[in-house]
C-alpha positions, -999 to +999 in steps of 0.1 A: +127-112-235+129-106-197+114-123-168+108-104-135+100-115-101+088-087-079+077-095-042+072-079-008+048-058+014+053-024-003+030-026-033+035+011-042+071+002-053+061-028-070+035-008-091+062+018-098+085-008-113+058-023-135+049+012-147+084+015-159+080-016-180+046-004-193+062+027-208+081+002-233+047-007-248+031+008-278+001+030-264-019+024-296-020-014-288-021-012-250-053-033-248-036-062-267-001-057-254-008-058-217-023-088-200-029-094-163-036-127-148-045-138-112-029-171-101-038-191-134-040-228-132-009-248-143-021-255-178-032-219-183+000-207-169+023-227-193+000-215-221+006-179-210+043-183-207+045-195-243+025-166-255+035-153-290+033-115-293+014-103-325+027-078-349+020-048-324+055-052-309+065-058-274+041-073-249+041-073-212+023-101-190+017-096-153+010-127-132-002-123-097+014-153-080+007-154-042-013-186-044+016-204-059+034-201-025+008-218-006+006-249-027+032-270-045+039-276-080+052-312-087+087-316-102+073-324-137+053-291-136+083-270-122+104-284-152+079-272-177+076-238-161+114-236-161+116-246-198+089-222-207+106-192-190+139-201-206+125-203-241+098-175-242+096-150-269+122-121-272+094-095-274+076-108-243+082-097-208+068-116-178+064-103-144+056-126-115+041-105-086+035-114-049+021-087-027+024-096+010+001-080+036+017-048+048+036-046+081+027-081+091+063-093+088+055-121+064+081-135+040+081-159+011+095-193+017+128-191-002+133-227+002+103-235-023+116-248-058+093-223-075+109-195-055+144-206-066+134-208-103+119-173-103+150-160-082+173-169-112+159-139-131+152-103-121+141-110-086+135-079-063+121-077-028+102-045-021+099-042+017+081-015+037+105+010+050+103+011+089+093+044+102+124+045+124+146+044+093+140+081+087+171+086+064+156+061+038+122+077+041+135+112+036+154+102+006+123+086-009+103+118-004+128+139-021+130+115-050+091+115-053+091+152-049+117+157-077+096+135-100+067+160-094+090+190-099+086+202-063+109+204-034+106+202+004+129+216+030+140+193+058+114+204+083+085+198+056+099+163+051+100+155+089+065+168+091+055+143+064+070+113+082+056+124+115+021+130+101+017+102+076+043+076+087+058+051+062+029+045+038+044+054+005+011+056-015-004+081+009+030+101+009+027+101-028-009+113-028-003+140-004+028+153-024+005+154-054-020+174-034+007+198-022+019+203-057-015+215-069-018+238-039+015+256-043+013+258-080+029+277-098+056+278-071+074+246-063+086+249-026+068+231+001+071+242+036+064+226+069+033+249+076+018+236+041+021+200+053+007+205+086-022+224+072-031+202+041-020+167+049-042+144+070-022+135+101-023+107+129-031+133+152-062+144+132-073+108+134-064+103+169-087+133+178-115+120+155-113+084+169-108+095+206-141+114+204-158+084+189-144+060+216-156+082+243-189+087+230-185+124+224-203+122+190-207+160+185-170+165+187-163+136+167-186+148+140-170+181+139-135+165+135-150+142+107-162+174+088-129+191+094-113+159+078-137+161+047-121+195+039-088+178+033-100+143+020-127+125+003-146+103+027-131+071+013-096+085+018-106+092+054-119+057+057-089+043+042-064+062+066-086+055+096-087+017+086-049+017+085-047+034+120-073+010+132-053-020+122-023-006+139-042+002+171-055-033+171-021-047+168-010-025+196-038-034+220-034-071+212+004-073+215+012-045+241+016-071+269+040-093+252+060-069+232+082-039+239+080-005+220+107-014+195+090-047+186+057-029+184+074-004+162+085-031+138+051-047+137+032-015+130+059+003+110+056+034+133+082+053+150+088+042+186+076+076+198+043+073+179+039+038+194+043+050+231+020+080+223-007+056+208-005+030+236-011+061+259-041+073+241-055+038+238-053+028+272-089+033+281-102+019+247-116-016+244-100-039+219-135-052+209-147-017+202-117-011+178-124-044+160-162-036+157-155-001+144-131-015+119-158-040+106-184-012+105-162+009+084-153-020+060-191-027+055-196+009+047-166+011+024-179-020+004-213-002+000-197+030-014-174+012-038-202-011-050-225+020-058-250+008-032-247+041-014-257+073-032-243+096-003-209+084+005-202+109+033-236+102+049-228+064+048-196+070+068-214+094+091-243+069+098-217+041+106-197+063+131-224+083+147-255+061+147 
């Protein structure tokens, strides 16, 4: 038996830790041995914590728990939770997960009794690595590359950080793409990163043309991006950039570049460059574009759109 408490705003690392635990399950009975719950009510939570694994061996239960920190359990309920955790089955692993919004600086309230109960077990905080902590990002990229049986020289690693930033999921996806590109070789160069990986500069050029009404040039940039990414990946990357740009535009008058760097997870140099390029852009236009992209994304993911690339084009260039 083991109880884990994973929380923080770097959901990629949380997922990686959970995947390690999944490896201990019998693949033949995965449907029965892996259960995921989303903020179950108290009575259901107690029942879940007292689950008795069947004869197929070890069982893993994942409990998404973010709502438990916005409401309070009473003392009687907390005592029952604590007792259930202390006495659960030896073949049952339980993981409480709280994924916080990325780059918003939010923290769990460590004063809450529920937090203190979970902290007695295998508690780990997974925080986003700030872009200015380049050494940490470099080490992580090296580690992920090694797991994929590829290697990057120092210039290639620096190019990845410059182009992608600190989004570990995007970095991992780009490493996977680079691995396929270079196969059967294993060495990744700076030139490969620059040519294959979508970059902030690519998105800047794309969005700059949209904001200035140069739709012909914007459409050309969009189709160039489609050579590197599926349209939903482009939308996701652009949404990430738009959220950061909105923060920059909204907070520029009250925060310095270092503070903005912490808020957005971008290097100070990128912050200054972004502010310069966005100086003639209206905040309302950024917010409207983000909402339009969200609507398009929902249509594509729900199957309402038969032509995803055209759906995005219609939103951006209508």
